[in-house]
N, C-alpha and C positions, 0 to 999 in steps of 0.2 A: 504494500500500500504506500503510495507516495504521500509526502507530508510537506507542507510549506513551512519553512523556518519562521518562527515567531519574530515579529518586528521588535528590534531592540529598544525602540522608543515607546513600546506599548505600556511599560510600567515596570515596577520592581516585582520580582517573583515572590509570592507569599510562601510557597513551598517548592522545593526542588527535589524531585526524586529521580527515578529512572528517566532517561531520555534527554538529559541536558549535558552538553559538553562543557569543557572549561571555558569556551568562548561564548556559551549560551546558545549553541545550535542544537536542533532537534535530531535525535538518532532514530531512524526508522524502526518501527515495531515496538516502540516503548512509549511510556506515558508522557504526555505533553504537560509541562509545568503550568500552573495557573498564574496569570499575571494580573496585576491591578489594572483595571481599565480595559481588560480584554473580555471578549465574549465568553461566558461561562454558563452554558445552559444547565449543566448538572448542579452547579452551586446555586443557581437561581431557583431551581425546583426545590432545593432543600429549604429555602427561606432563611429567616433570621435564626442564627444559632447563638443563643445567649451564653453558651459555655465559652465562646471565644472572648467574651467580655466579663467573665466571672470575677476577675480580680478588680476591675474598675467598679463593677456593681457592688462587690463586697466591701471595697474600700469606702465608698460613699455611705453605704448602709451602716457599717461599723462606726464611721466617724459621726454620723448623725445620732446614733444610739448613745455613744459616749458624750456627745455634745449636750444631749438632753439630760442624761442621768448624772453627768459629772460637771455640768456647767458651773455649779457653785463650788467645785473643788479645784478650780484653776486649770481645768483641762484645755480651755480655749485661750488661755493666756499666751501671748507671743513667746514668752520664755519657754513655756512647756512645749509648744509646737516646734520651736527651734531645737529643743532638747531631744525630741523624738527623731528629728532629722539627723542630729549629731550622733545619737546613740546607734542609729541604724546605718551610719555611713560605711562602716567596715563591712557589714553584710551586703550593702548595696554594691560596693566596689567589687567584692568577690563574686556577687551574683552576675555581674556583667561578664566576667571571664568564664564563669560556670555555664552561662548560656551557650557559649561557643562549644564547650566540652560536651554538654548534653545534646546539643543540636548535631554534633558530629557522631553521636551514637556511643559516647563514652561517659564515664563518671569519675569524679575526683573526690574521694572521701578524706583526703589528707589536708585540705585547705586550712582547717582550724588549727591543727598542730603545726603546720608550716608557718602560720601567722605567729604563733607563740615562739617558735624557734627563731624566726627573723627578728622578732622584737628584742630578744636577748642578744643576738649577734650584733644588731645595730646599736643597742645600748652599750655593749662592751666596746665596740669600735669607736663610738662617739666619745666615750669617757677616756679612752687611751690615745686616740689618734686624731680626733676632731670630727667636724660635721661631715665633710665630704667622704671620709673613710667610713663613717657610720651609714651613710646612704648607700655606698657601694656594697658594703658588707651585707646589709639587709637584703638588697635586691639580688646580690649574687647567691645568697643562701637559697632564695626561692628558685632562681634559675637552675642551680645545681640539682635541687630536688626534682624540679619539673623535667629536666633532661633525663634523670635516672628513671622517673616514672614513664616518660615517653618511650625511652629505649626499651624498657622491659615489656611494654605493651606492644610496640610496633615491630621490634626486631626479634624478640624472643617469643612473643605471642601469648603472654600471660594476660588474662582478662584485667581490665583497668580496675574493676571492683576489688579484686584480690591484691593487686599491686598497691593501690592507694590505701587500702585498709591496712596493709602491712606498713606502709610508709607513715601512716597516722601514728602508729606506735613508735616507730623509729625516731621520727621528728620530736615527738613528745618526750621520749626518753633522753634524747640528745640534749634537749633544752634543759631538762632537770639536771643532767650530768654536768654540763659545763658551768652551771650556775650554783650547783649544790642546793638546788630548789629555792635559793634566795633571790629576791628581786634585785635588779641592777638599776640603780637610780640614774636618771638623765638630768644633768644640771645645765645643759646647753640650752639657753632660752631661745636661740634661733631655731634649733631643731624642734623644740616643743611648739614654737609658734607656727612653723611651717607644717608640721605633721600632727595638727589636731587641737592644740590649745589656743591658737591665735584666731584672729578674725581680720577681715578687710572691711573696715567700717562696721556696719551692723551684721555683716554676713560672716558666719563662722567658716574657718578654713575647711572644716570637714564637709560642709555643704558644697564648697567649691570643688573639692576632690570628687565628690559624688557626681556633680554636673560634668566635670571633665571626663570621668569614666563613662557616664551615660552618653555624652556626645560622641566620643571616639568609638565606643562599642557599637552604637546605632549606625554610624556612618560606615564602619568597616563591614558590618553584617549585611546592610541593605544596599550599599552603594558601590561595593568593590567586587571584582572577580573572586577574591579570596573568600569573602562572605558566602558567595554562591557555591563555591567549592566545598565549604564547610557543610552547608545544607545538603548538597548533593551526596557528600560522603555519608552523612547520617541517614538520608532518605533511602539510598540503595547503593551500598558500597561497591558491589560488583559492576553495576551499570556506570557508576561514576568512574571507576578504574578503566572500564572499557572506553569511556569517553575521553580519556586522557588526564583525568585528575589523579595526582599522586596522593592517594588516600593515606598511605602510611606517613608521609610527611605532614599531611594536614593534621592527623591525630597526634603526632609528636608535637607539633607546634601548639595546638590548643592546650595540651597538658603542660607544656613548657610555660605558656603565657598564664595559665591558671595558677601555677605555683608561684610565679613571679608576682602576679597581682595579689595573691594571698600574702606574700612577703610584704608588699606595700601596705596591705591592711594591717599586718602586724606592726609595721612602723607607725601607722596612724594610732593604733592602740598605745604604743609606747609614748608617742608625743602627747596624746590626750591625758594619759595617766602618769606622765613624767617618769616612767620606768619601763624596763623590759622584764617580762616574767613568763614562765612557761604556761601559766594558766590562761594568759590572754588568747582568746580564740577557741578555747576548748568547747566542743559541742557546736561550734558555728557551722560546721558542714551541714548539719540537719536544717538549720534555718536558711542557709544559702540555697540548698536544693529545693526546699519548700517554696522559697520566694520565686525561684526560676520556674518551677512547675505551675505554681499558682498564676504566674504571669502569662502563661500561655504556651510555653515551650513544651513540646511533647517529650515525655520521659523516654520514648523509644527513638528519638532522633528525627532529623529531617526538616524541622522547622524551629523557629526561635524568635523571640521578641525581647529586645533589650529594655525598652520602655516598660513593658509588662513586668519584667524581672525586678526592676527598681521599684515599681509600684507595689509588687508583691512584698518586697523587703520593707517598704514603708508601712504596709498593712500589718505585717507581723510586729513591727515596732509600735504601731498604733495599739494593737491588742495588748502587748506587754505593758505599755504605759497605762492603758485603761485598767488593766487588771491590778496593777500596783496601786493606782488611785482608789480602786474599789476595796483594797485591803487584802487581796488574796495572797497566800503564801507562795514561795518559789516553787514548792512541789505541785501546787495546783496550777501554776503557770506552765510547768512542764507538761502536765496532762493536756492542757489546751493546745500547746504547741504540737504535741504528738497527734492530736485530733486533726490539726490543720494539715499535717503531712499526709495522713491517711486520706483526707478529703482531696488533697491535691493529686495524689496518685489515682484516686477513683475518677476524678474529672479527666485526667490525662488518658485514662483507659477508655473512657467514653468517647473522647475526641478521636482516639486512634481507631476505634471500632466503627464510628459513624462514617 
């Protein structure tokens, strides 16, 4: 059957599965990707699918509920709303990179522990050698871990779930070992100001870091050939490889970037809390994955949305903040967070089957 190549100006692909080459050309006998602005009779017949917008609907509903019930407790105060954004900044930044990992059909469970490890290596380097050395040490920590993860997954063939689960323990143990479980204080005001404790006018630096990550991630995923190759790899790896996409390199790169961004998040923890400690980031991998899936990225790969992931992160932060103002204990907050993850996976399953 002959098929006309889709017009490159027709719009940005929402999902790329089988049938799309690295240059965006259609491969005969395979599925044609859906493009924004293009004719899509099948999608039209399905009508409005509210599951695609569940994170936005949920965010608005939860915000309104807390606004009504906690209006007298300071929930709507500017300071509290900025506090929500600041406290979720590390999750939001990691969620941007995790979107690429999950969209490529992989998973990274080590991001929380990598953040903790990078926070202590950056703190130790800042204390001994200065600001620039601290920045390099923190980012290099994440890059090395990501390179190891990516090599084990793509060159040896170990599933990313197992590799990153093992790396979770290795990174956490290494952080405890090199610090003897003690915090490493950071007395460099410049570092603390840049990486979390400062502000530019009324805007916290953590909000600026979130916006930078959001902007870069969205542009790369939606507007570049690399982003389309990531989606193609997760949608149908065999077809993507046949179409000329170097899928092993794509997977290595997304895992490398994920760990490096997790290291940046650890440096933000260290700057905001004025110290590096192995506890920073512990358990964040669950919140990050939940934010990405709630945001609309399929747990099974092939599509992704950066804006949705950040909104998902803010929604989790909104819930945590509201539960604290309601007086719930940390154990009860953990139960709610676990329920969110189950809900996210269930919705992802429905989107995949639909």
